[in-house]
LOBA-179479 format. One line per field, with one value per residue: x, y, z of N, C-alpha, C in turn. Coordinates in steps of 0.05 Angstrom, whole numbers. Example, Ala and Ser with C-alpha at 12.3 -4.5 7.8 and 13.67 -1.06 7.14 Angstrom:
nx	[264;257]
ny	[-114;-45]
nz	[156;142]
cax	[246;273]
cay	[-90;-21]
caz	[156;143]
cx	[264;258]
cy	[-66;1]
cz	[156;157]
//
This chain:
nx	[4751;4798;4833;4875;4927;4960;4929;4887;4910;4929;4881;4859;4897;4888;4835;4842;4875;4841;4799;4826;4838;4787;4766;4796;4789;4735;4697;4707;4697;4644;4621;4631;4600;4549;4546;4546;4499;4463;4468;4450;4397;4379;4385;4347;4301;4300;4295;4247;4214;4220;4197;4146;4130;4132;4092;4048;4047;4037;3987;3958;3963;3936;3887;3872;3871;3830;3788;3786;3774;3724;3697;3701;3672;3622;3613;3613;3569;3529;3534;3520;3467;3446;3454;3422;3373;3369;3370;3323;3285;3294;3278;3224;3207;3217;3182;3133;3133;3133;3084;3050;3059;3040;2986;2971;2978;2940;2894;2894;2888;2839;2808;2817;2792;2741;2728;2732;2692;2648;2649;2639;2588;2561;2568;2541;2491;2481;2479;2436;2398;2397;2380;2331;2307;2308;2274;2226;2219;2213;2165;2129;2137;2123;2142;2148;2154;2201;2239;2238;2261;2313;2334;2333;2371;2417;2423;2433;2482;2513;2512;2540;2517;2506;2545;2565]
ny	[465;431;374;344;302;279;285;253;203;197;197;150;113;122;106;52;34;45;12;-38;-40;-36;-82;-121;-108;-94;-113;-169;-189;-172;-199;-252;-251;-242;-288;-327;-312;-319;-374;-390;-372;-404;-455;-449;-443;-493;-525;-504;-520;-575;-582;-563;-603;-647;-630;-630;-684;-704;-680;-707;-759;-754;-740;-786;-821;-797;-803;-859;-868;-844;-879;-925;-909;-902;-955;-979;-954;-974;-1029;-1027;-1010;-1055;-1093;-1071;-1075;-1131;-1144;-1119;-1148;-1198;-1187;-1175;-1224;-1257;-1232;-1242;-1298;-1305;-1280;-1314;-1361;-1344;-1334;-1386;-1412;-1383;-1397;-1452;-1450;-1426;-1466;-1507;-1484;-1479;-1532;-1550;-1519;-1537;-1590;-1583;-1561;-1604;-1641;-1615;-1613;-1668;-1680;-1649;-1673;-1724;-1711;-1689;-1732;-1767;-1740;-1741;-1796;-1809;-1784;-1809;-1864;-1929;-1979;-2029;-2016;-1988;-2027;-2057;-2021;-2016;-2068;-2073;-2033;-2055;-2100;-2078;-2053;-2098;-2120;-2083;-2042;-1995;-1956;-1910]
nz	[2183;2200;2196;2236;2227;2263;2310;2298;2294;2345;2371;2351;2371;2424;2428;2414;2456;2498;2484;2488;2543;2563;2541;2568;2623;2629;2588;2585;2640;2643;2599;2616;2663;2640;2608;2648;2674;2632;2625;2675;2673;2630;2652;2693;2662;2637;2682;2700;2657;2663;2714;2702;2666;2701;2736;2701;2690;2742;2748;2708;2728;2777;2757;2729;2773;2801;2765;2764;2817;2818;2784;2815;2859;2836;2821;2871;2893;2859;2871;2925;2919;2893;2933;2973;2948;2944;2998;3014;2983;3006;3059;3050;3030;3075;3111;3086;3089;3145;3155;3128;3157;3207;3193;3179;3229;3258;3231;3242;3297;3299;3275;3312;3357;3337;3328;3381;3404;3375;3390;3444;3440;3417;3458;3500;3475;3472;3526;3541;3509;3531;3582;3570;3545;3588;3622;3592;3589;3642;3652;3616;3609;3631;3680;3654;3598;3603;3619;3572;3534;3556;3551;3495;3481;3504;3473;3423;3433;3441;3389;3360;3332;3355;3355;3307]
cax	[4758;4822;4838;4903;4933;4971;4908;4870;4925;4929;4854;4856;4912;4874;4811;4851;4884;4817;4785;4841;4833;4758;4762;4809;4778;4706;4682;4711;4681;4615;4614;4630;4576;4526;4545;4537;4471;4448;4468;4433;4370;4373;4380;4322;4280;4300;4284;4218;4201;4219;4176;4120;4124;4125;4065;4029;4046;4022;3959;3946;3961;3914;3862;3866;3863;3803;3769;3783;3759;3696;3686;3699;3650;3597;3610;3606;3541;3513;3535;3504;3439;3438;3452;3398;3350;3369;3362;3294;3270;3296;3261;3196;3202;3215;3157;3111;3134;3123;3055;3037;3060;3022;2959;2966;2974;2915;2872;2894;2877;2810;2797;2816;2772;2716;2723;2726;2665;2628;2649;2625;2559;2550;2567;2518;2466;2477;2471;2408;2380;2394;2364;2304;2296;2302;2250;2203;2216;2202;2137;2111;2142;2117;2165;2150;2166;2228;2256;2240;2281;2340;2342;2339;2396;2438;2426;2446;2510;2526;2514;2558;2502;2502;2565;2565]
cay	[443;418;350;341;274;272;283;231;179;196;190;122;98;125;89;25;28;45;-13;-60;-41;-42;-110;-136;-102;-90;-131;-197;-195;-168;-222;-276;-248;-245;-316;-342;-304;-332;-403;-393;-369;-428;-477;-444;-450;-522;-535;-497;-538;-601;-581;-561;-630;-663;-621;-641;-713;-708;-673;-730;-782;-749;-740;-814;-832;-786;-817;-887;-866;-839;-904;-943;-900;-910;-985;-985;-946;-994;-1053;-1022;-1010;-1082;-1106;-1061;-1087;-1159;-1145;-1112;-1171;-1219;-1179;-1178;-1253;-1267;-1221;-1257;-1325;-1303;-1274;-1339;-1379;-1333;-1339;-1415;-1418;-1371;-1415;-1477;-1443;-1422;-1492;-1521;-1472;-1485;-1561;-1552;-1507;-1556;-1614;-1575;-1558;-1631;-1653;-1602;-1622;-1696;-1680;-1638;-1693;-1745;-1701;-1686;-1759;-1778;-1727;-1751;-1824;-1809;-1776;-1825;-1893;-1945;-1996;-2049;-2004;-1980;-2051;-2064;-2003;-2022;-2093;-2067;-2018;-2074;-2118;-2062;-2050;-2124;-2124;-2063;-2023;-1971;-1936;-1905]
caz	[2199;2192;2211;2242;2225;2288;2330;2290;2301;2374;2379;2344;2390;2449;2427;2415;2484;2515;2477;2499;2572;2567;2535;2590;2649;2630;2571;2592;2663;2637;2582;2634;2680;2623;2600;2672;2678;2611;2632;2698;2663;2614;2672;2706;2642;2634;2707;2700;2638;2676;2736;2689;2656;2725;2745;2682;2695;2767;2742;2693;2746;2795;2741;2725;2799;2807;2747;2774;2843;2810;2774;2838;2876;2821;2823;2899;2897;2845;2887;2949;2911;2888;2959;2987;2935;2952;3027;3015;2973;3026;3081;3041;3029;3102;3123;3074;3101;3172;3155;3120;3180;3227;3184;3181;3257;3266;3219;3257;3323;3295;3270;3338;3374;3325;3334;3410;3409;3363;3408;3468;3434;3414;3485;3514;3462;3480;3554;3542;3497;3551;3604;3559;3542;3615;3632;3577;3596;3669;3652;3599;3609;3654;3686;3633;3574;3611;3617;3544;3522;3566;3538;3467;3480;3510;3450;3402;3441;3435;3360;3349;3316;3370;3347;3278]
cx	[4781;4826;4868;4908;4944;4949;4890;4884;4925;4901;4849;4872;4898;4850;4820;4860;4859;4801;4798;4836;4804;4753;4773;4794;4748;4691;4683;4695;4651;4605;4611;4605;4551;4523;4535;4507;4454;4446;4449;4403;4362;4367;4353;4298;4278;4287;4254;4203;4198;4198;4148;4112;4117;4097;4043;4025;4030;3992;3945;3942;3938;3887;3853;3857;3835;3782;3764;3768;3729;3683;3682;3675;3623;3592;3601;3577;3522;3511;3517;3474;3429;3435;3428;3373;3347;3359;3332;3277;3270;3278;3231;3189;3198;3189;3133;3110;3123;3094;3040;3036;3040;2993;2952;2961;2947;2892;2871;2881;2847;2796;2795;2794;2744;2708;2717;2699;2643;2626;2634;2595;2547;2547;2543;2492;2460;2467;2442;2389;2375;2376;2334;2291;2290;2277;2225;2198;2204;2172;2119;2115;2133;2140;2169;2163;2196;2247;2259;2261;2309;2350;2349;2365;2419;2443;2440;2476;2525;2530;2533;2544;2499;2520;2565;2593]
cy	[428;394;347;311;264;268;258;205;176;187;160;105;99;107;60;17;26;19;-37;-62;-47;-72;-127;-132;-101;-110;-160;-204;-192;-191;-247;-275;-253;-275;-333;-337;-318;-362;-408;-391;-393;-452;-474;-450;-480;-535;-529;-515;-566;-603;-579;-588;-648;-656;-631;-671;-719;-702;-696;-754;-778;-749;-769;-827;-822;-799;-846;-887;-861;-864;-924;-935;-907;-940;-992;-977;-966;-1020;-1050;-1022;-1039;-1098;-1097;-1073;-1117;-1162;-1139;-1135;-1194;-1213;-1183;-1207;-1265;-1257;-1236;-1285;-1324;-1297;-1299;-1359;-1370;-1338;-1369;-1423;-1407;-1388;-1441;-1472;-1439;-1448;-1508;-1511;-1478;-1514;-1565;-1542;-1526;-1580;-1607;-1572;-1586;-1645;-1642;-1611;-1651;-1696;-1670;-1659;-1716;-1736;-1699;-1714;-1772;-1766;-1738;-1780;-1825;-1803;-1796;-1855;-1906;-1965;-2018;-2039;-1996;-2004;-2060;-2047;-2009;-2047;-2088;-2052;-2036;-2092;-2103;-2058;-2076;-2129;-2104;-2042;-1996;-1949;-1934;-1901]
cz	[2188;2209;2214;2243;2251;2309;2323;2298;2331;2384;2373;2364;2417;2450;2428;2443;2502;2509;2489;2529;2579;2562;2558;2616;2651;2614;2579;2618;2658;2620;2599;2652;2664;2614;2624;2677;2657;2616;2655;2690;2646;2632;2686;2687;2639;2659;2709;2681;2650;2698;2724;2678;2679;2735;2727;2686;2720;2763;2728;2711;2765;2781;2736;2751;2806;2790;2756;2800;2837;2800;2797;2855;2862;2824;2851;2904;2883;2861;2912;2942;2906;2914;2974;2975;2943;2981;3029;3006;2994;3050;3074;3041;3057;3116;3112;3086;3129;3174;3147;3143;3202;3219;3186;3211;3267;3256;3235;3285;3321;3291;3296;3356;3364;3331;3364;3416;3399;3381;3434;3464;3431;3442;3501;3503;3471;3509;3557;3530;3517;3573;3595;3556;3569;3626;3619;3586;3624;3669;3637;3601;3635;3658;3665;3608;3580;3609;3589;3530;3531;3553;3509;3464;3485;3486;3427;3408;3435;3406;3347;3332;3330;3361;3317;3268]
//
């Protein structure tokens, strides 16, 4: 294998010319394309990182809002329970008051009816006593005794001893 100097030089010139044209026509546009593509990819990564950070921030914001909403719901439920308890106690108190009033009225009505019945019994007893006394007096008294009893009754009325 003989190396021909002339062929080697021509090959080197050929490679240099080819490299020059490749650099001008191929490497430069490819490098510019790759640099643009690299820049585009970097921008997309930066934008993706930015959106990821925004998404994380939104996630945290919504998580905080959800936690606060949960707290508010728990507070509202507790408030509602307290209000329900207060309403229940108020209703029980009112029902007890109404029951007490109803019982008091019923007792008063019973006392009135009892007093009326007792008064009626006394009245009937007095009528029966008067009728019985009249019957006994009719059968046993003579006119002289009868006048004596009437005078005595009139005297007692005048003295005020009749009424107790």
